C-alpha positions as CSV (number, residue, x, y, z in Angstrom):
1,M,57.3,112.8,-207.9
2,K,59.2,115.1,-210.5
3,I,61.5,112.5,-212.4
4,L,64.7,113.2,-214.5
5,L,65.2,110.4,-217.0
6,T,68.1,109.5,-219.5
7,G,67.5,107.1,-222.5
8,G,63.7,107.9,-222.7
9,A,63.6,107.6,-226.1
10,G,64.7,104.1,-225.8
11,Y,62.7,100.8,-225.4
12,I,62.8,100.5,-221.4
13,G,63.1,104.2,-220.7
14,S,60.0,105.3,-222.9
15,H,58.0,102.6,-221.3
16,V,59.0,103.7,-217.8
17,S,58.3,107.2,-219.1
18,L,54.7,106.2,-220.0
19,E,53.9,104.7,-216.9
20,L,55.3,107.6,-214.7
21,L,53.0,109.9,-216.4
22,D,50.2,107.6,-216.6
23,R,50.0,107.6,-212.8
24,G,50.6,111.5,-212.9
25,H,54.0,111.8,-212.3
26,Q,55.8,114.5,-214.0
27,V,58.9,113.4,-216.1
28,S,61.8,115.1,-218.2
29,I,63.7,113.1,-220.6
30,I,67.2,113.6,-221.6
31,D,68.3,111.5,-224.8
32,N,70.9,112.1,-227.6
33,L,68.9,109.8,-230.0
34,V,71.7,107.5,-230.9
35,N,69.7,104.6,-230.2
36,G,66.4,106.3,-229.2
37,S,63.9,107.6,-231.4
38,K,61.7,110.9,-231.0
39,K,58.5,108.6,-231.8
40,L,58.8,106.9,-228.4
41,L,59.1,110.0,-226.5
42,P,55.9,110.8,-224.3
43,K,54.2,113.8,-225.8
44,K,53.4,114.8,-221.8
45,A,57.3,114.7,-221.4
46,D,59.7,117.3,-221.1
47,F,62.7,117.1,-223.7
48,L,66.2,117.6,-224.0
49,E,68.2,116.4,-226.7
50,C,71.9,116.4,-225.5
51,D,74.2,113.5,-224.4
52,I,74.8,112.7,-220.5
53,D,78.5,114.2,-221.0
54,D,76.8,117.8,-222.0
55,E,77.8,119.1,-218.4
56,K,76.7,122.9,-219.2
57,K,73.3,121.7,-220.9
58,I,72.2,119.5,-218.1
59,S,73.5,121.6,-215.3
60,N,71.3,124.2,-216.3
61,F,68.3,121.5,-217.1
62,I,68.9,120.7,-213.5
63,K,69.0,124.0,-212.1
64,N,65.7,124.9,-213.9
65,N,63.8,121.9,-212.3
66,K,63.7,120.6,-208.7
67,F,64.0,116.9,-209.5
68,D,63.3,114.2,-207.2
69,V,65.0,111.2,-208.5
70,V,66.9,110.4,-211.6
71,M,66.5,107.2,-213.6
72,H,69.5,106.3,-215.7
73,F,68.9,104.2,-218.7
74,A,71.0,105.7,-221.0
75,G,73.4,103.4,-222.7
76,F,74.3,100.9,-225.3
77,T,73.3,97.2,-224.8
78,R,74.0,95.0,-227.1
79,V,76.3,92.2,-225.9
80,G,77.6,91.1,-229.4
81,E,78.7,94.6,-230.1
82,S,80.4,95.1,-226.7
83,T,83.1,92.0,-227.8
84,K,84.0,93.7,-230.9
85,Y,84.0,97.3,-229.5
86,P,85.2,97.3,-225.6
87,E,86.2,100.9,-225.4
88,K,83.0,102.1,-226.7
89,Y,81.0,100.6,-224.0
90,Y,83.1,101.5,-221.3
91,E,83.5,105.1,-222.3
92,N,79.5,105.2,-222.9
93,N,78.2,102.7,-220.1
94,F,81.0,103.7,-217.4
95,E,82.8,107.0,-217.7
96,K,80.1,109.4,-219.2
97,P,77.3,108.0,-216.3
98,K,80.2,108.8,-213.8
99,R,80.6,112.3,-215.0
100,F,76.4,112.7,-215.4
101,F,76.4,111.5,-211.7
102,D,78.8,113.9,-210.4
103,V,77.0,117.0,-212.3
104,C,73.6,115.9,-210.7
105,I,75.4,115.7,-207.0
106,K,76.8,119.2,-207.5
107,N,73.3,120.4,-208.1
108,N,71.9,118.7,-205.1
109,L,70.5,115.9,-207.0
110,N,71.3,112.6,-205.4
111,K,68.6,110.0,-205.6
112,F,69.1,107.6,-208.5
113,I,67.8,104.5,-210.3
114,F,70.3,102.5,-211.8
115,S,69.4,100.4,-215.2
116,S,72.0,97.2,-214.7
117,T,71.6,93.9,-215.7
118,G,71.6,90.2,-214.7
119,S,74.4,89.1,-216.8
120,V,76.7,90.6,-214.1
121,Y,76.4,86.9,-212.7
122,G,78.0,85.6,-215.7
123,N,77.9,81.7,-216.0
124,V,76.5,80.3,-212.7
125,S,78.2,77.1,-211.7
126,I,74.8,75.3,-211.1
127,Q,71.3,75.9,-212.9
128,K,69.5,77.5,-209.8
129,N,67.7,81.0,-209.1
130,I,70.5,83.6,-208.9
131,P,70.2,85.8,-205.6
132,E,71.8,89.2,-205.6
133,D,74.5,88.3,-203.5
134,Y,75.7,85.7,-205.6
135,K,78.9,86.0,-207.3
136,K,79.9,88.4,-210.1
137,N,81.5,87.2,-213.3
138,P,80.7,89.5,-216.2
139,L,81.4,88.0,-219.5
140,N,81.5,90.9,-221.8
141,P,82.0,94.6,-221.7
142,Y,78.6,95.3,-221.9
143,S,77.9,93.4,-218.3
144,D,81.2,94.5,-217.2
145,S,80.8,98.3,-217.9
146,K,77.5,98.1,-215.8
147,Y,78.9,96.4,-213.1
148,K,81.6,99.1,-212.8
149,L,79.2,101.5,-212.4
150,E,77.2,99.6,-209.9
151,N,80.2,99.8,-207.7
152,H,80.7,103.5,-208.3
153,L,77.2,104.0,-207.0
154,I,77.8,102.1,-204.1
155,S,81.2,104.1,-203.4
156,L,79.1,107.4,-203.9
157,S,76.5,106.0,-201.4
158,D,79.2,104.9,-198.7
159,E,80.6,108.5,-199.1
160,R,77.1,109.7,-198.1
161,K,76.9,111.7,-201.0
162,I,74.1,109.7,-202.6
163,S,71.3,107.1,-202.1
164,A,70.6,104.6,-205.1
165,I,68.7,101.7,-206.0
166,I,70.0,99.3,-208.6
167,L,67.9,97.3,-210.4
168,R,69.5,93.9,-212.3
169,Y,67.1,93.0,-215.1
170,F,67.1,90.0,-216.6
171,N,65.6,89.4,-220.1
172,V,63.2,92.0,-220.8
173,A,60.7,91.6,-223.7
174,G,57.1,92.4,-224.8
175,A,55.4,95.6,-225.4
176,D,53.1,98.5,-224.2
177,K,49.7,96.9,-224.5
178,K,48.3,100.1,-226.3
179,N,51.2,99.8,-228.6
180,R,52.5,103.0,-227.9
181,S,56.2,101.8,-227.1
182,G,58.3,98.4,-228.0
183,L,61.8,97.5,-229.2
184,I,62.5,98.8,-232.7
185,T,65.7,97.1,-233.2
186,N,68.2,94.7,-231.4
187,P,70.0,92.0,-233.2
188,D,70.9,90.1,-229.6
189,N,67.1,90.2,-228.6
190,L,65.7,86.7,-229.1
191,I,62.0,87.4,-228.8
192,K,62.6,90.4,-231.3
193,A,64.0,88.4,-233.7
194,I,61.5,85.5,-233.4
195,C,58.9,88.3,-233.9
196,E,60.7,89.7,-237.3
197,V,60.8,85.7,-238.4
198,A,56.7,85.3,-237.7
199,T,56.3,88.7,-239.6
200,G,58.1,88.0,-242.7
201,K,61.2,90.0,-242.0
202,R,63.6,87.5,-241.5
203,K,63.8,84.2,-243.5
204,E,64.8,82.5,-240.4
205,L,66.1,82.5,-236.6
206,I,69.6,81.6,-235.9
207,V,69.7,80.0,-232.7
208,N,73.3,80.7,-231.3
209,G,74.6,76.9,-230.0
210,N,72.1,73.8,-229.3
211,D,74.9,71.8,-227.5
212,Y,74.4,73.6,-223.7
213,K,74.3,71.3,-220.9
214,T,70.0,72.1,-220.8
215,K,67.0,70.2,-221.3
216,D,67.4,70.9,-225.2
217,G,70.6,72.1,-225.4
218,T,69.6,76.1,-225.6
219,T,70.5,78.6,-223.4
220,I,68.0,79.3,-220.4
221,R,66.6,82.9,-219.5
222,D,64.2,84.5,-217.2
223,Y,61.9,86.7,-219.4
224,I,60.1,89.8,-217.6
225,H,57.5,91.9,-219.4
226,V,58.4,95.3,-219.7
227,S,55.6,96.7,-218.1
228,D,56.1,94.8,-215.0
229,L,59.5,96.1,-214.9
230,A,58.3,99.7,-215.6
231,E,56.0,99.5,-212.4
232,M,59.3,97.9,-210.2
233,H,60.9,101.3,-211.3
234,I,57.9,103.6,-209.6
235,L,58.1,101.3,-207.0
236,A,61.7,101.7,-206.2
237,A,61.6,105.7,-206.8
238,D,58.5,105.9,-204.2
239,N,61.0,104.1,-201.7
240,L,63.9,106.4,-202.2
241,M,61.5,109.3,-201.3
242,K,60.9,107.7,-198.3
243,K,64.4,106.3,-197.3
244,N,68.1,107.5,-198.0
245,K,69.1,103.3,-198.4
246,T,71.2,102.0,-201.0
247,D,70.2,98.8,-202.4
248,I,70.1,96.4,-205.2
249,Y,67.3,93.9,-206.5
250,N,66.7,91.6,-209.4
251,C,64.1,92.3,-212.0
252,G,62.7,89.4,-213.2
253,Y,60.0,86.3,-212.7
254,G,62.1,83.8,-211.3
255,T,61.1,81.1,-214.2
256,G,63.9,80.1,-217.0
257,F,62.3,79.3,-220.4
258,S,64.8,77.7,-223.0
259,I,65.1,79.3,-226.5
260,G,63.4,75.9,-227.5
261,D,60.4,77.0,-225.2
262,V,60.1,80.3,-226.4
263,I,60.3,79.2,-229.8
264,N,57.5,76.6,-229.3
265,S,55.2,78.9,-227.6
266,M,55.3,81.3,-230.8
267,N,54.6,78.1,-232.9
268,K,51.7,77.6,-230.9
269,I,50.4,81.4,-231.1
270,L,50.8,81.4,-235.2
271,N,49.5,77.7,-235.6
272,K,52.7,77.0,-237.8
273,E,56.2,76.6,-237.2
274,I,58.5,79.4,-237.6
275,K,62.0,78.5,-239.6
276,I,65.2,77.9,-237.3
277,K,68.7,77.6,-238.0
278,Y,71.6,76.3,-235.5
279,G,74.5,78.6,-235.4
280,P,77.8,78.7,-233.2
281,R,77.3,79.9,-230.0
282,R,77.7,83.3,-229.2
283,K,80.9,84.8,-227.2
284,G,79.9,85.8,-223.8
285,D,76.6,84.0,-223.7
286,A,75.9,82.8,-220.0
287,E,74.2,79.0,-220.4
288,Y,71.8,79.7,-217.5
289,S,70.4,83.2,-216.3
290,V,67.2,83.1,-214.2
291,S,66.8,85.5,-211.3
292,D,65.7,84.6,-207.6
293,N,63.3,87.5,-207.1
294,T,62.1,87.1,-203.5
295,K,63.8,89.9,-202.7
296,F,62.1,92.6,-204.3
297,L,58.7,90.8,-203.9
298,N,58.9,90.7,-200.4
299,E,60.1,94.2,-199.6
300,F,57.9,95.9,-201.8
301,N,54.9,93.3,-201.9
302,W,55.0,93.3,-205.4
303,S,52.9,91.0,-207.4
304,P,53.6,90.8,-211.5
305,K,50.7,91.5,-213.8
306,M,52.3,90.2,-217.0
307,N,54.1,86.9,-215.6
308,N,53.1,84.8,-218.7
309,L,55.0,84.0,-221.8
310,N,52.2,84.3,-224.3
311,Q,51.4,87.7,-223.0
312,I,55.1,88.8,-223.6
313,L,55.2,87.2,-226.9
314,T,51.5,88.5,-228.0
315,T,52.2,91.8,-227.0
316,S,55.9,91.6,-228.5
317,L,54.2,90.5,-231.9
318,N,51.5,92.8,-231.8
319,W,54.0,95.7,-231.6
320,E,56.0,94.4,-234.4
321,K,52.9,94.4,-236.7
322,M,52.7,97.9,-235.5
323,I,56.1,99.2,-236.5
324,E,55.9,100.3,-240.1
325,K,53.1,101.9,-239.5
326,I,54.2,103.9,-236.8
327,F,57.9,104.6,-238.4
328,N,57.2,105.3,-242.0
């Protein structure tokens, strides 16, 4: 396949690019490098540095290449920041992609994979795994901007202009086993923060709330390794090539871990306790967010390869130790 990928200099986009290239596909990346890094760009990928809003550059790029599928990762992803600057998130995560999709469609590129989020479900009323048809209740502008773009893609599909697969990520973590890519920075990412404490880059971990109605009072999340997530994208792209069908899938393992569970697992890996401090709840956080992933597992006959919290934490920690060598 020949893939056009936005946001390929970022955490998830770079992993998907690497996985595609490892399997012999062609990858062209568009990224404005606002949040991404050139050092995460795979050497074998073509790269166009520009904003997804640059109609002229992107139109020429598409015309000069016969792409099969667009994978759209570009966007802002920080929940806390979105509550402070909602307009920034709606413009970047909804309005700009709409214009980008229009340019693609005008140039006969009409198969899309969209990087969405499990946070569109908001707070579930009971602690159970969340299926794709569960009611949507985005709690913050980040989640809401993603949900609005989902609905836009569905409208375009209903008009028979495109076919799309929407992938709702739960908590993505881990790093490439070969240390080719990983998360550089994200203040909202728990496992990133834990690794920074473990490597002495932070003095302590601030846990946002310990008074939730969960087993230890901390929020519960479904963590999926970024390499498994990358494989899910390739299966989705293969499917889009064969079928002009729009669908939505959760991307997670269907297992919930509390913040306390994650801290305890890291303590065992380190053979010591990291320093933690409990702070107030963070605005826009859900108490419980765990996927029902049976739809993807069944339809794609897929089995994850990295479904293990220790693997997620170990690859994250190994990457954290490498960052300064890579980026200095």
